[in-house]
C-alpha positions as CSV (number, residue, x, y, z in Angstrom):
1,M,0.3,0.0,0.4
2,T,1.7,3.3,-0.9
3,L,1.2,6.7,0.9
4,A,-1.4,8.1,-1.1
5,V,-4.4,5.0,-0.4
6,A,-6.4,5.6,2.0
7,P,-7.5,2.9,4.5
8,K,-10.5,1.0,4.8
9,E,-12.5,1.9,7.5
10,V,-12.2,-0.3,10.8
11,G,-14.8,-1.4,12.1
12,G,-17.6,-0.3,14.7
13,H,-15.8,-1.2,18.4
14,G,-19.5,-0.6,20.7
15,L,-18.4,2.9,22.1
16,L,-21.5,4.8,22.3
17,D,-23.6,1.7,22.5
18,G,-27.0,2.9,23.5
19,K,-26.5,6.7,23.5
20,V,-28.3,9.0,21.1
21,V,-26.2,10.8,19.1
22,V,-27.4,14.7,17.4
23,V,-25.9,15.6,14.3
24,T,-26.0,18.8,12.2
25,A,-25.5,19.7,8.2
26,A,-25.3,15.4,8.7
27,A,-26.8,15.9,4.4
28,G,-24.8,14.8,1.4
29,T,-21.3,13.2,1.5
30,G,-19.0,14.8,4.2
31,I,-17.6,14.7,8.0
32,G,-21.0,15.0,9.2
33,S,-23.0,11.9,7.4
34,A,-20.1,9.7,8.0
35,T,-19.7,11.5,11.5
36,A,-24.1,9.7,12.2
37,R,-22.6,6.7,9.8
38,R,-19.5,6.1,12.5
39,A,-22.3,6.7,15.4
40,L,-24.5,4.0,14.4
41,M,-21.5,2.0,13.6
42,E,-20.3,1.9,17.3
43,G,-23.7,1.6,18.8
44,A,-26.2,4.4,18.5
45,D,-28.9,6.0,17.8
46,V,-28.6,9.3,15.4
47,V,-30.4,11.9,14.5
48,I,-29.5,14.0,11.5
49,S,-29.9,17.4,10.6
50,D,-29.6,19.4,7.2
51,Y,-31.2,23.2,5.9
52,H,-31.7,21.2,3.0
53,E,-34.6,18.9,2.6
54,R,-34.1,16.5,-0.1
55,R,-30.5,15.4,0.6
56,L,-30.9,15.1,4.5
57,G,-34.1,12.9,3.6
58,Q,-31.8,10.5,1.1
59,T,-29.0,10.6,3.8
60,A,-31.7,9.6,6.1
61,D,-32.5,6.1,4.2
62,E,-29.5,5.3,3.4
63,L,-28.0,5.3,7.1
64,A,-31.8,3.4,7.7
65,A,-30.0,0.7,5.6
66,L,-27.8,0.1,7.0
67,G,-29.6,-2.0,9.8
68,L,-27.1,-0.8,12.4
69,G,-29.6,1.8,14.2
70,R,-32.3,4.2,14.6
71,V,-32.3,7.4,12.4
72,E,-34.1,10.6,12.5
73,H,-34.2,13.2,11.1
74,V,-35.1,16.4,11.4
75,L,-35.3,20.0,8.8
76,C,-33.1,22.5,10.4
77,D,-31.7,26.1,9.5
78,V,-28.7,26.1,13.0
79,T,-29.1,30.2,11.4
80,S,-32.2,30.5,13.2
81,T,-32.5,30.2,17.4
82,A,-36.2,29.5,16.3
83,Q,-35.4,26.6,14.2
84,V,-32.0,24.8,16.5
85,D,-34.1,24.6,19.7
86,A,-36.9,23.1,17.9
87,L,-34.4,20.1,16.6
88,F,-33.3,19.5,20.4
89,A,-36.9,19.5,21.6
90,S,-38.1,17.3,18.0
91,A,-35.0,14.8,18.9
92,N,-35.9,15.4,22.7
93,A,-39.7,13.8,22.5
94,R,-38.3,11.6,19.3
95,M,-35.3,9.1,21.3
96,G,-36.4,10.2,24.6
97,R,-33.7,11.4,25.5
98,I,-30.1,13.3,24.7
99,D,-26.4,11.9,24.7
100,V,-23.7,14.0,21.9
101,L,-24.6,16.6,19.8
102,V,-22.0,17.4,16.8
103,N,-21.8,20.4,15.6
104,N,-20.2,20.1,12.1
105,A,-22.2,22.9,10.6
106,G,-19.3,25.4,8.5
107,L,-19.7,27.8,5.6
108,G,-16.3,28.5,3.7
109,G,-15.9,29.9,0.1
110,Q,-12.6,31.9,-1.5
111,T,-12.4,35.4,-0.5
112,P,-9.1,38.9,-0.2
113,V,-10.2,40.1,2.7
114,V,-9.7,43.1,0.6
115,E,-12.7,42.6,-1.4
116,M,-14.8,40.7,1.4
117,T,-18.1,42.2,1.4
118,D,-20.3,43.2,5.4
119,E,-22.9,40.6,4.0
120,E,-20.2,37.3,2.8
121,W,-18.2,37.9,6.3
122,D,-21.5,38.1,8.9
123,R,-22.9,34.8,6.6
124,V,-19.7,32.9,7.5
125,L,-19.4,33.8,10.9
126,D,-23.1,33.3,10.9
127,V,-22.6,30.2,9.3
128,T,-19.8,28.5,11.3
129,L,-19.2,30.1,14.3
130,T,-22.3,31.2,15.6
131,S,-24.7,28.3,15.0
132,V,-22.3,26.6,17.1
133,M,-22.9,28.4,19.8
134,R,-26.9,28.3,19.3
135,A,-27.0,24.4,19.5
136,T,-24.1,24.7,22.7
137,R,-27.0,26.9,23.8
138,A,-29.4,24.8,23.5
139,A,-27.5,21.8,24.4
140,L,-26.4,22.5,27.5
141,R,-29.6,24.6,28.5
142,Y,-30.8,20.3,27.9
143,F,-28.7,18.8,29.0
144,R,-29.0,20.9,33.0
145,A,-33.0,20.3,32.8
146,A,-31.7,16.5,32.2
147,G,-29.2,15.9,35.1
148,H,-27.3,13.1,32.6
149,G,-24.7,14.8,31.4
150,G,-24.1,14.4,27.5
151,V,-20.9,15.5,25.3
152,I,-20.5,18.0,22.7
153,V,-17.7,17.5,20.1
154,N,-17.0,20.9,17.8
155,N,-16.1,20.3,14.3
156,A,-13.1,23.5,13.8
157,S,-10.6,23.3,11.2
158,V,-7.3,23.9,11.0
159,L,-7.3,27.2,9.7
160,G,-8.3,28.6,13.1
161,W,-4.3,28.0,14.1
162,R,-2.8,28.3,10.0
163,A,-2.6,31.2,7.5
164,Q,-4.8,30.3,4.2
165,H,-5.1,33.2,1.2
166,S,-8.9,34.1,0.8
167,Q,-9.9,32.3,3.9
168,A,-9.1,35.2,6.9
169,H,-13.6,34.5,7.2
170,Y,-13.3,30.7,8.0
171,A,-10.0,30.9,9.3
172,A,-11.7,33.8,11.9
173,A,-14.9,31.3,12.4
174,K,-12.7,28.4,12.8
175,A,-11.0,30.5,15.5
176,G,-14.1,30.9,17.2
177,V,-15.1,27.9,17.9
178,M,-12.1,27.0,19.4
179,A,-12.0,30.0,21.5
180,L,-15.4,28.4,22.1
181,T,-14.8,24.9,23.0
182,R,-12.7,25.9,25.3
183,C,-14.7,28.1,27.4
184,S,-17.8,26.3,27.3
185,A,-16.1,23.9,28.5
186,V,-15.2,25.0,31.3
187,E,-18.8,26.3,32.2
188,A,-19.7,22.9,31.1
189,V,-18.7,20.6,33.9
190,E,-21.5,22.3,36.4
191,Y,-24.5,19.9,34.8
192,G,-21.8,16.4,33.8
193,V,-21.6,17.4,30.0
194,R,-17.6,17.0,28.3
195,I,-17.0,19.7,25.0
196,N,-14.3,18.8,23.2
197,A,-13.2,19.5,19.4
198,V,-11.9,18.4,16.3
199,S,-9.4,20.3,13.5
200,P,-9.1,19.0,10.5
201,S,-7.0,19.4,7.5
202,I,-8.3,18.5,4.3
203,A,-11.5,15.2,4.1
204,R,-12.1,15.7,0.8
205,H,-16.4,14.4,-0.2
206,K,-17.9,14.7,-3.3
207,F,-19.8,18.3,-2.0
208,L,-15.6,19.6,-1.1
209,D,-15.4,19.1,-5.0
210,K,-18.5,20.7,-6.2
211,T,-17.7,23.9,-4.3
212,A,-14.1,24.3,-4.4
213,P,-11.0,25.0,-7.3
214,A,-9.7,21.2,-7.7
215,E,-6.2,23.0,-8.3
216,L,-6.1,24.0,-4.5
217,L,-8.2,20.8,-3.4
218,D,-4.6,18.6,-5.3
219,Q,-2.4,20.9,-3.7
220,L,-3.3,20.8,-0.5
221,S,-3.4,16.9,-0.7
222,A,-0.8,17.1,-2.2
223,A,1.1,18.7,1.2
224,E,0.0,16.2,3.6
225,A,2.9,13.4,4.4
226,F,0.1,10.7,4.1
227,G,-0.1,12.8,0.7
228,R,-3.6,13.1,0.1
229,A,-6.5,14.4,2.1
230,A,-8.3,12.7,4.9
231,E,-10.8,10.4,4.0
232,P,-14.1,11.2,5.3
233,W,-14.7,8.5,8.0
234,E,-11.3,8.9,9.4
235,V,-12.0,12.5,10.7
236,A,-15.3,10.4,12.2
237,A,-13.5,8.3,14.2
238,T,-11.9,10.8,16.4
239,I,-14.8,12.3,16.8
240,A,-15.9,9.4,18.1
241,F,-13.5,8.3,20.5
242,L,-13.9,12.6,21.6
243,A,-17.9,11.7,22.1
244,S,-17.7,7.8,23.5
245,E,-16.4,7.3,27.5
246,Y,-12.3,6.8,26.4
247,S,-12.0,10.4,26.2
248,S,-13.7,10.7,30.3
249,Y,-10.8,13.0,31.4
250,M,-10.4,15.0,28.4
251,T,-12.4,18.6,27.8
252,G,-11.6,21.6,26.1
253,E,-9.1,20.9,23.7
254,V,-9.0,21.0,20.9
255,I,-7.3,17.3,18.6
256,S,-5.8,17.9,15.0
257,V,-7.1,14.9,12.1
258,S,-4.0,15.7,10.4
259,S,-1.3,14.6,8.9
260,Q,1.8,17.5,8.9
261,H,3.9,17.4,5.9
262,P,7.7,16.4,6.6
């Protein structure tokens, strides 16, 4: 096997047996849907949400067809506080409890600061950062009332640490996700809740290939030590670890899912 060839997806090990996992922005072929699939493989039932109704329904059907656990789906625009709150109410009503929230929603773009509009900046920050606050707030209110503890895992990015041309809005938002993770984790301890984040470098999938130049994605993939981008399941596996009791002493941490170039 060459370094540029991704390994086969590993099987489940029961890390999330009996848990209910809510995943935002889970429609399609990206990290969100891979996380929902991994949660099912690890023994959980899942509630997936997205703003794209048709794609959400298709993803729910594909996940249910695996025959691994219960799958529910709830339409949700994470830029709406009312819809985010309704997502948690619906998930709890359908499943009877919530154990894990995975905040996966994010929106990027390719615009230098000198050309960026207020509207573009605000949109990226709203979808990528403020939505994480909305969902974290709703989850913490649920966990506080339920009294059984819980876990939140946020999807950040290595751009929260690294500089990349034309990514100031997205990088600022992801750095904010990291800071939100650390600060909310300190607050969440009294509710028995752990909050951590993953920070992927690049995970390629069909949706990303449609929204970013192929030349850029090829360049970023080649710059990784393995000579390839991560598979979405490889990021999802780390999310499952953070959602499980295997990471019981971790909170406020950001794990980089990347391979540095030697």
